PLY file of the C-alpha trace (Angstrom):
ply
format ascii 1.0
element vertex 220
property float x
property float y
property float z
element edge 219
property int vertex1
property int vertex2
end_header
57.51 -57.02 -163.69
54.27 -55.91 -165.86
56.00 -52.88 -166.85
59.50 -55.12 -168.13
56.96 -57.34 -170.03
55.14 -54.61 -171.39
58.21 -52.42 -172.30
59.48 -55.75 -173.66
56.54 -56.06 -176.01
57.04 -52.85 -177.33
60.71 -53.09 -178.41
59.64 -56.44 -180.15
56.44 -54.53 -181.51
59.00 -52.11 -183.01
61.64 -54.59 -184.02
58.95 -56.59 -185.76
57.63 -53.51 -187.85
61.02 -52.34 -188.81
61.72 -55.68 -190.11
58.84 -55.39 -192.56
59.40 -52.18 -193.87
63.13 -53.88 -194.34
61.17 -56.57 -196.14
59.26 -54.27 -198.29
61.87 -51.73 -199.26
63.87 -54.70 -200.22
61.19 -55.95 -202.62
60.47 -52.71 -204.10
64.28 -52.31 -205.34
64.94 -55.49 -206.55
66.00 -55.34 -209.96
63.98 -57.22 -212.76
65.59 -59.39 -215.22
63.29 -60.92 -218.15
65.49 -63.32 -220.05
63.68 -63.52 -223.64
64.59 -66.63 -225.46
63.82 -69.74 -227.28
63.84 -73.43 -225.42
67.27 -73.21 -224.55
66.13 -70.24 -222.28
63.01 -72.34 -221.44
64.87 -75.42 -220.30
63.87 -77.84 -222.81
65.72 -81.19 -222.63
66.70 -80.36 -219.19
63.41 -80.81 -217.15
63.06 -76.81 -217.08
66.22 -76.34 -215.39
67.63 -73.76 -217.53
70.05 -71.40 -217.08
67.87 -68.65 -216.08
66.59 -71.64 -213.38
70.31 -71.72 -212.20
71.03 -67.92 -211.76
67.39 -68.12 -209.73
69.02 -70.17 -207.36
72.43 -68.67 -207.25
71.47 -64.86 -207.19
68.33 -64.71 -205.62
68.16 -61.15 -204.95
67.65 -60.52 -208.36
63.90 -61.05 -209.85
65.01 -63.24 -212.80
62.03 -63.95 -215.46
62.02 -66.71 -217.45
60.31 -65.73 -220.80
61.57 -68.60 -222.54
59.21 -70.74 -225.55
60.21 -73.48 -227.79
60.74 -72.95 -230.85
60.57 -69.37 -230.70
62.95 -67.93 -233.60
63.92 -64.21 -234.29
61.35 -64.08 -236.84
58.74 -64.48 -233.96
59.23 -61.13 -232.46
55.89 -60.11 -232.06
56.13 -62.50 -229.39
57.81 -59.92 -227.50
55.10 -57.41 -227.28
53.14 -59.16 -224.46
56.52 -59.92 -222.72
57.15 -55.94 -222.37
53.49 -55.10 -221.33
53.44 -57.74 -218.64
56.86 -56.68 -217.32
56.72 -52.65 -217.26
58.80 -52.63 -214.23
61.61 -54.28 -216.13
65.23 -53.12 -215.52
66.83 -55.25 -217.96
66.36 -57.26 -220.99
68.14 -60.37 -222.11
67.79 -61.56 -225.62
69.14 -64.82 -226.48
67.49 -65.78 -230.04
68.99 -67.33 -233.55
69.34 -70.83 -233.25
65.96 -71.54 -234.77
66.17 -69.63 -237.30
69.78 -71.08 -238.46
68.25 -74.43 -239.76
70.83 -74.90 -243.08
71.32 -71.28 -242.19
72.83 -69.01 -245.13
73.66 -65.32 -244.82
70.72 -64.11 -245.78
69.18 -65.73 -242.65
72.08 -63.88 -240.82
70.75 -60.87 -242.11
67.19 -61.74 -241.17
67.99 -62.29 -237.01
69.90 -59.16 -237.06
67.13 -57.25 -238.51
64.49 -58.75 -236.24
66.63 -58.59 -233.16
67.33 -54.42 -234.07
63.54 -54.33 -234.03
63.30 -55.80 -230.80
65.90 -53.59 -229.14
63.97 -50.52 -230.62
60.21 -51.89 -229.28
61.79 -51.96 -225.85
63.18 -48.69 -225.91
59.76 -47.54 -227.11
57.93 -49.16 -224.28
60.21 -49.02 -221.80
62.75 -46.62 -222.12
64.44 -47.12 -218.74
65.21 -50.66 -219.31
68.70 -51.78 -220.35
69.18 -54.58 -222.81
71.58 -57.11 -223.54
71.98 -58.70 -226.67
73.05 -62.89 -226.29
74.89 -64.67 -228.80
73.53 -68.02 -228.73
74.97 -71.24 -227.98
76.76 -72.99 -230.44
75.65 -76.64 -231.56
77.77 -80.17 -231.87
77.32 -81.92 -235.29
78.97 -85.13 -233.69
76.20 -85.59 -231.54
73.38 -84.05 -233.97
70.19 -86.83 -233.35
68.32 -87.68 -236.54
65.48 -85.56 -235.51
67.52 -82.21 -235.42
69.39 -83.61 -238.47
66.29 -83.68 -240.44
65.44 -80.39 -239.53
68.69 -79.58 -241.14
70.51 -78.10 -237.83
73.85 -78.74 -239.99
77.43 -77.67 -241.07
75.48 -74.11 -242.44
74.07 -73.70 -239.13
77.25 -74.19 -237.24
79.14 -71.39 -239.42
76.03 -68.94 -239.61
76.38 -69.04 -235.47
79.87 -67.84 -235.76
78.63 -65.11 -238.07
75.92 -64.22 -236.11
77.87 -63.58 -233.14
80.20 -61.24 -234.91
76.58 -59.31 -236.18
74.87 -59.18 -233.28
78.09 -57.64 -231.72
78.28 -54.98 -233.96
74.83 -54.59 -233.50
74.88 -54.24 -229.97
77.84 -51.45 -230.59
75.61 -49.53 -233.27
72.58 -49.48 -230.99
74.57 -48.91 -227.85
72.97 -51.88 -225.94
75.39 -54.88 -223.62
76.62 -58.22 -225.90
77.56 -61.09 -224.49
78.80 -64.08 -226.38
77.72 -67.44 -225.11
78.97 -69.12 -228.84
81.82 -71.60 -226.53
79.91 -71.32 -223.31
78.55 -75.40 -223.77
81.58 -78.04 -223.74
80.87 -80.22 -226.59
80.14 -83.19 -224.23
77.38 -81.28 -222.74
74.76 -81.00 -225.68
71.71 -83.43 -225.16
70.90 -83.85 -228.81
73.49 -81.44 -230.37
71.33 -78.51 -230.17
70.00 -78.41 -226.60
72.48 -78.46 -223.77
71.52 -80.75 -220.81
71.94 -79.55 -216.89
75.79 -79.21 -217.06
75.72 -77.05 -219.93
72.36 -75.31 -218.62
74.97 -74.29 -215.53
77.80 -73.36 -217.98
75.29 -70.83 -219.96
74.52 -69.32 -216.35
78.03 -68.66 -215.39
78.95 -67.09 -218.66
75.82 -65.07 -218.17
76.63 -63.88 -214.88
80.16 -63.12 -215.49
79.36 -60.72 -218.39
76.03 -59.41 -216.61
77.44 -58.68 -213.54
79.76 -56.22 -215.16
76.84 -54.51 -216.29
74.44 -54.78 -213.34
73.83 -51.09 -211.77
0 1
1 2
2 3
3 4
4 5
5 6
6 7
7 8
8 9
9 10
10 11
11 12
12 13
13 14
14 15
15 16
16 17
17 18
18 19
19 20
20 21
21 22
22 23
23 24
24 25
25 26
26 27
27 28
28 29
29 30
30 31
31 32
32 33
33 34
34 35
35 36
36 37
37 38
38 39
39 40
40 41
41 42
42 43
43 44
44 45
45 46
46 47
47 48
48 49
49 50
50 51
51 52
52 53
53 54
54 55
55 56
56 57
57 58
58 59
59 60
60 61
61 62
62 63
63 64
64 65
65 66
66 67
67 68
68 69
69 70
70 71
71 72
72 73
73 74
74 75
75 76
76 77
77 78
78 79
79 80
80 81
81 82
82 83
83 84
84 85
85 86
86 87
87 88
88 89
89 90
90 91
91 92
92 93
93 94
94 95
95 96
96 97
97 98
98 99
99 100
100 101
101 102
102 103
103 104
104 105
105 106
106 107
107 108
108 109
109 110
110 111
111 112
112 113
113 114
114 115
115 116
116 117
117 118
118 119
119 120
120 121
121 122
122 123
123 124
124 125
125 126
126 127
127 128
128 129
129 130
130 131
131 132
132 133
133 134
134 135
135 136
136 137
137 138
138 139
139 140
140 141
141 142
142 143
143 144
144 145
145 146
146 147
147 148
148 149
149 150
150 151
151 152
152 153
153 154
154 155
155 156
156 157
157 158
158 159
159 160
160 161
161 162
162 163
163 164
164 165
165 166
166 167
167 168
168 169
169 170
170 171
171 172
172 173
173 174
174 175
175 176
176 177
177 178
178 179
179 180
180 181
181 182
182 183
183 184
184 185
185 186
186 187
187 188
188 189
189 190
190 191
191 192
192 193
193 194
194 195
195 196
196 197
197 198
198 199
199 200
200 201
201 202
202 203
203 204
204 205
205 206
206 207
207 208
208 209
209 210
210 211
211 212
212 213
213 214
214 215
215 216
216 217
217 218
218 219
């Protein structure tokens, strides 16, 4: 009887050790995706429940890092540097920026966005040559539901037209720089904008679905 108990204890010990090894291997092999964006990525007006939040829930086998910040523009490109430094093991960088640059947008501002993102692509490749880069064309706006605050900030018809041009320019940039591209321009249904600019939770879920639909084709 004692030998049986002893043998059982040995077996259980071996199983436990094996389980620990499996967990460690799993943790080491988990792919890390850094999502660099603005308030939409940060989950503003959705209590933090951004598209990154929903991807974490739906695909927990991937380490999703939310590097969103309210108000960020492509012109704030230097903010990417500490993000790269803090995530040297990142396998993917997703860039979701442009809306904040395009208040009363013009072709010149669109061109500036493209140049700033081109710089981001090059700096990621310089600091982490192994990481894959995915450029996301930002979501549209809803002028019919734009609140007075955002109207004063000059999110307007020029913004909407510039977002459409930006999508095309980002697609071209991605092709030229050999990075992946996902368009989110039409990802959010018009009723799912809280203030004409930020998606509500339903809109964030729509973004998550659109990102995953494109990203799963890229995932290695």
